[in-house]
C-alpha atoms as a printed R data frame, in Angstrom:
   type eleno elety resid chain resno       x      y       z
1  ATOM     1    CA   ALA     A     1   0.000  0.000   0.000
2  ATOM     2    CA   LYS     A     2   2.831  2.381   0.904
3  ATOM     3    CA   SER     A     3   4.445  2.370  -2.542
4  ATOM     4    CA   TYR     A     4   1.159  3.244  -4.270
5  ATOM     5    CA   LEU     A     5   0.415  5.976  -1.764
6  ATOM     6    CA   ASP     A     6   3.943  7.430  -1.978
7  ATOM     7    CA   GLN     A     7   3.617  7.695  -5.759
8  ATOM     8    CA   ALA     A     8   0.203  9.357  -5.414
9  ATOM     9    CA   PHE     A     9   1.652 12.328  -3.451
10 ATOM    10    CA   VAL     A    10   0.682 11.104  -0.002
11 ATOM    11    CA   LYS     A    11   2.587 12.898   2.749
12 ATOM    12    CA   SER     A    12   1.639 10.613   5.636
13 ATOM    13    CA   VAL     A    13  -0.776  7.965   6.858
14 ATOM    14    CA   GLU     A    14  -1.903  8.164  10.467
15 ATOM    15    CA   ARG     A    15  -3.818  5.521  12.411
16 ATOM    16    CA   GLN     A    16  -6.094  6.731  15.171
17 ATOM    17    CA   GLN     A    17  -8.543  4.754  17.266
18 ATOM    18    CA   ASN     A    18 -11.388  4.478  14.753
19 ATOM    19    CA   ALA     A    19  -9.815  6.198  11.755
20 ATOM    20    CA   VAL     A    20  -6.998  6.082   9.258
21 ATOM    21    CA   ILE     A    21  -6.089  9.540   7.973
22 ATOM    22    CA   ILE     A    22  -4.200 10.036   4.716
23 ATOM    23    CA   HIS     A    23  -2.550 13.450   4.383
24 ATOM    24    CA   PHE     A    24  -1.724 14.553   0.838
25 ATOM    25    CA   GLU     A    25   1.178 16.784  -0.169
26 ATOM    26    CA   LYS     A    26   0.493 20.332  -1.385
27 ATOM    27    CA   ILE     A    27   1.363 19.408  -4.983
28 ATOM    28    CA   SER     A    28  -1.564 16.972  -5.068
29 ATOM    29    CA   GLN     A    29  -3.967 19.926  -5.236
30 ATOM    30    CA   GLN     A    30  -2.524 20.872  -8.635
31 ATOM    31    CA   LEU     A    31  -3.166 17.378  -9.953
32 ATOM    32    CA   TYR     A    32  -6.275 15.933  -8.330
33 ATOM    33    CA   LEU     A    33  -9.823 17.246  -8.454
34 ATOM    34    CA   THR     A    34 -12.348 16.465  -5.726
35 ATOM    35    CA   GLN     A    35 -14.062 13.915  -7.956
36 ATOM    36    CA   ASP     A    36 -10.730 12.066  -8.328
37 ATOM    37    CA   TYR     A    37 -10.677 11.339  -4.597
38 ATOM    38    CA   PHE     A    38 -14.279 10.124  -4.743
39 ATOM    39    CA   GLU     A    39 -13.492  7.940  -7.760
40 ATOM    40    CA   ALA     A    40 -10.645  6.303  -5.818
41 ATOM    41    CA   LEU     A    41 -12.803  5.953  -2.693
42 ATOM    42    CA   SER     A    42 -15.412  4.084  -4.723
43 ATOM    43    CA   MET     A    43 -12.834  1.289  -5.122
44 ATOM    44    CA   THR     A    44 -12.858  0.606  -1.372
45 ATOM    45    CA   ASN     A    45 -15.378 -0.871   1.051
46 ATOM    46    CA   LEU     A    46 -14.460  1.725   3.670
47 ATOM    47    CA   LYS     A    47 -16.510  4.744   4.646
48 ATOM    48    CA   ALA     A    48 -14.527  7.935   4.261
49 ATOM    49    CA   ARG     A    49 -14.740 11.680   4.126
50 ATOM    50    CA   ILE     A    50 -12.522 14.269   2.517
51 ATOM    51    CA   GLY     A    51 -11.372 17.296   4.451
52 ATOM    52    CA   GLU     A    52  -8.747 19.983   4.562
53 ATOM    53    CA   LYS     A    53  -6.284 20.693   7.347
54 ATOM    54    CA   ASN     A    54  -3.653 23.431   7.256
55 ATOM    55    CA   GLY     A    55  -4.366 23.906   3.552
56 ATOM    56    CA   LEU     A    56  -3.716 20.249   2.735
57 ATOM    57    CA   ILE     A    57  -6.225 17.633   1.588
58 ATOM    58    CA   GLU     A    58  -6.839 14.701   3.892
59 ATOM    59    CA   VAL     A    59  -8.955 11.595   3.469
60 ATOM    60    CA   ILE     A    60 -10.327 10.164   6.715
61 ATOM    61    CA   PHE     A    61 -11.349  6.511   6.606
62 ATOM    62    CA   ASP     A    62 -13.762  5.238   9.245
63 ATOM    63    CA   VAL     A    63 -12.243  1.890  10.243
64 ATOM    64    CA   ARG     A    64 -14.507  1.149  13.192
65 ATOM    65    CA   ASN     A    65 -15.359 -2.579  13.317
66 ATOM    66    CA   LYS     A    66 -13.018 -3.313  10.394
67 ATOM    67    CA   LYS     A    67 -10.379 -6.030  10.481
68 ATOM    68    CA   ASP     A    68  -6.771 -5.070   9.706
69 ATOM    69    CA   TYR     A    69  -6.821 -6.966   6.413
70 ATOM    70    CA   GLU     A    70  -9.983 -5.074   5.348
71 ATOM    71    CA   ILE     A    71  -8.317 -1.760   6.154
72 ATOM    72    CA   LEU     A    72  -5.140 -2.709   4.296
73 ATOM    73    CA   GLU     A    73  -7.095 -3.917   1.273
74 ATOM    74    CA   GLY     A    74  -9.054 -0.647   1.214
75 ATOM    75    CA   LEU     A    75  -5.879  1.439   1.430
76 ATOM    76    CA   VAL     A    76  -4.218 -0.590  -1.340
77 ATOM    77    CA   ASN     A    77  -7.277 -0.208  -3.603
78 ATOM    78    CA   PHE     A    78  -7.440  3.533  -2.874
79 ATOM    79    CA   GLY     A    79  -3.707  3.966  -3.512
80 ATOM    80    CA   GLU     A    80  -3.793  1.956  -6.750
81 ATOM    81    CA   LYS     A    81  -6.687  4.029  -8.080
82 ATOM    82    CA   MET     A    82  -5.070  7.354  -7.102
83 ATOM    83    CA   LEU     A    83  -1.900  6.285  -8.917
84 ATOM    84    CA   GLU     A    84  -3.940  5.211 -11.956
85 ATOM    85    CA   ILE     A    85  -5.662  8.634 -11.991
86 ATOM    86    CA   LYS     A    86  -2.280 10.376 -11.707
87 ATOM    87    CA   GLN     A    87  -0.884  8.371 -14.634
88 ATOM    88    CA   ARG     A    88  -4.022  8.987 -16.695
89 ATOM    89    CA   LYS     A    89  -3.641 12.754 -16.202
90 ATOM    90    CA   ALA     A    90   0.031 12.591 -17.239
91 ATOM    91    CA   GLU     A    91  -0.835 11.157 -20.669
């Protein structure tokens, strides 16, 4: 999951009690539109919301009652799709 997320301009991934928060780098705002995040989220079975903190985009996954493998699978699917969107925009 980490390699996909690194390539998709993810700054950090933070695990809290009932959430996994993905912080994107500033440059991601020049590349991704809001609908791109939603398109990638549609590839997961995790509930999530998109927010902004300190001028940076963050995606907050609700991982309450989810097993670790479900969380990891969701993050991998999200990361793969974000990378696919990035590559599509580069063409």
